[in-house]
C-alpha positions as CSV (number, residue, x, y, z in Angstrom):
1,M,25.0,124.0,12.5
2,V,26.3,122.6,9.1
3,L,28.8,120.4,11.0
4,L,26.0,118.9,13.1
5,L,23.9,118.3,10.0
6,L,26.8,116.6,8.3
7,A,27.5,114.4,11.4
8,L,23.8,113.3,11.4
9,L,23.8,112.5,7.8
10,S,27.1,110.6,7.9
11,G,25.7,108.5,10.9
12,T,22.7,107.6,8.9
13,V,24.8,106.6,5.8
14,L,27.1,104.6,8.1
15,Q,24.2,102.8,9.7
16,A,22.7,102.0,6.2
17,L,26.1,100.6,5.1
18,I,26.4,98.4,8.2
19,S,22.9,97.0,7.9
20,A,23.5,96.3,4.2
21,R,26.7,94.4,5.0
22,M,24.8,92.4,7.7
23,E,22.0,91.5,5.2
24,L,24.6,90.3,2.6
25,R,26.4,88.1,5.3
26,A,23.0,86.6,6.2
27,G,22.3,85.9,2.5
28,D,25.6,84.2,2.2
29,E,24.8,82.1,5.2
30,R,21.5,81.1,3.9
31,Q,23.0,80.2,0.5
32,A,25.7,78.1,2.1
33,R,23.1,76.2,4.3
34,F,20.9,75.7,1.2
35,A,23.8,74.2,-0.8
36,L,24.6,71.8,2.1
37,Q,21.0,70.7,2.4
38,S,20.8,70.2,-1.4
39,A,24.0,68.1,-1.4
40,V,22.8,65.9,1.5
41,L,19.4,65.3,-0.1
42,D,20.9,64.5,-3.5
43,S,23.2,61.9,-1.9
44,T,20.3,60.5,0.2
45,W,18.1,60.0,-2.9
46,A,21.1,58.5,-4.9
47,A,21.5,56.0,-2.0
48,L,17.7,55.2,-2.1
49,H,18.2,54.6,-5.8
50,V,21.0,52.2,-5.0
51,G,18.7,50.5,-2.5
52,M,16.1,49.8,-5.2
53,K,18.5,47.3,-6.8
54,A,17.7,43.8,-5.9
55,G,20.3,41.6,-4.1
56,T,21.4,43.8,-1.3
57,A,21.9,41.4,1.7
58,S,20.2,42.5,4.9
59,S,23.6,42.6,6.9
60,E,25.9,44.4,4.4
61,Y,26.3,48.1,4.1
62,Q,27.7,50.4,1.4
63,V,29.5,53.7,1.7
64,I,29.1,56.1,-1.1
65,E,31.4,59.2,-1.0
66,D,31.2,62.2,-3.3
67,H,33.4,65.2,-3.6
68,R,31.4,68.0,-5.4
69,P,33.0,70.8,-7.4
70,D,31.6,73.5,-5.0
71,G,33.8,72.0,-2.1
72,I,31.1,70.0,-0.4
73,D,32.0,66.5,0.6
74,T,29.2,63.9,1.1
75,R,29.3,60.5,2.7
76,T,26.3,58.2,2.6
77,T,25.9,54.9,4.3
78,L,23.3,52.4,3.1
79,Q,22.8,49.5,5.4
80,G,20.3,46.6,5.3
81,L,18.3,46.0,8.4
82,P,16.4,43.0,9.7
83,R,12.7,43.8,10.6
84,E,13.6,43.4,14.3
85,A,16.0,46.4,14.1
86,L,13.2,48.9,13.1
87,P,11.6,51.2,15.7
88,P,9.0,49.6,17.9
89,P,5.8,50.8,15.9
90,L,7.3,49.4,12.7
91,S,8.8,46.1,14.0
92,R,5.5,44.7,15.3
93,P,4.4,41.7,13.3
94,D,0.8,43.0,12.8
95,V,2.1,46.0,10.8
96,P,1.7,45.1,7.1
97,L,5.2,45.8,5.8
98,F,6.8,43.3,3.5
99,G,10.1,43.6,1.7
100,Q,13.8,44.4,2.5
101,F,14.4,47.2,5.0
102,F,17.4,49.5,5.1
103,S,18.7,52.7,6.7
104,V,20.4,55.6,5.0
105,L,22.7,58.0,6.8
106,S,23.9,61.0,4.7
107,R,26.3,63.7,5.8
108,A,27.5,66.7,3.9
109,Q,30.1,69.1,5.1
110,T,32.3,72.0,4.0
111,G,34.6,73.8,6.3
112,T,32.8,74.2,9.6
113,R,29.3,73.7,8.4
114,S,27.6,70.2,8.1
115,S,24.1,68.8,7.5
116,Q,22.8,65.2,7.7
117,V,19.7,63.1,6.9
118,R,18.6,59.8,8.4
119,A,16.1,57.7,6.6
120,L,14.4,54.3,7.0
121,A,13.1,52.8,3.8
122,C,11.6,49.5,2.6
123,R,12.1,48.0,-0.9
124,L,8.8,46.3,-1.8
125,P,8.7,43.0,-3.5
126,M,7.8,44.7,-6.8
127,G,10.9,46.9,-6.6
128,D,9.5,50.2,-5.4
129,I,11.0,52.1,-2.5
130,R,8.7,53.3,0.4
131,V,10.3,55.8,2.8
132,L,9.3,54.9,6.3
133,A,11.0,57.7,8.3
134,W,13.0,60.8,7.3
135,V,14.8,63.2,9.7
136,E,16.9,66.1,8.7
137,H,19.6,67.6,11.0
138,P,20.7,71.1,9.8
């Protein structure tokens, strides 16, 4: 009877240890995904800040690479676009958008994980940036 009780108790303890380990692994996974998303968003906003500067020709593009101390590598491409290259709802001449258009593609990766953001933005004549589209790919 005592051996049966000890077996049941050790089974319960073993199941609690396994579930705790699974919860820790899931927490590590969430933390790694959050770090990737944070890195890709930071690089995208930095590229939008670069896009705020005047004088970027509509056909040239810039590549911004960053190697963070936590092991995450980011690569961001900022490219000027003519209005005709925008998606159909935005490229129509009756849509009141004026300024310089550009696209941003940011990728962050570490090991086997990666995350990316695509954005379309417009630098208004007064220098402000208006984000027209934003898509995150985890």
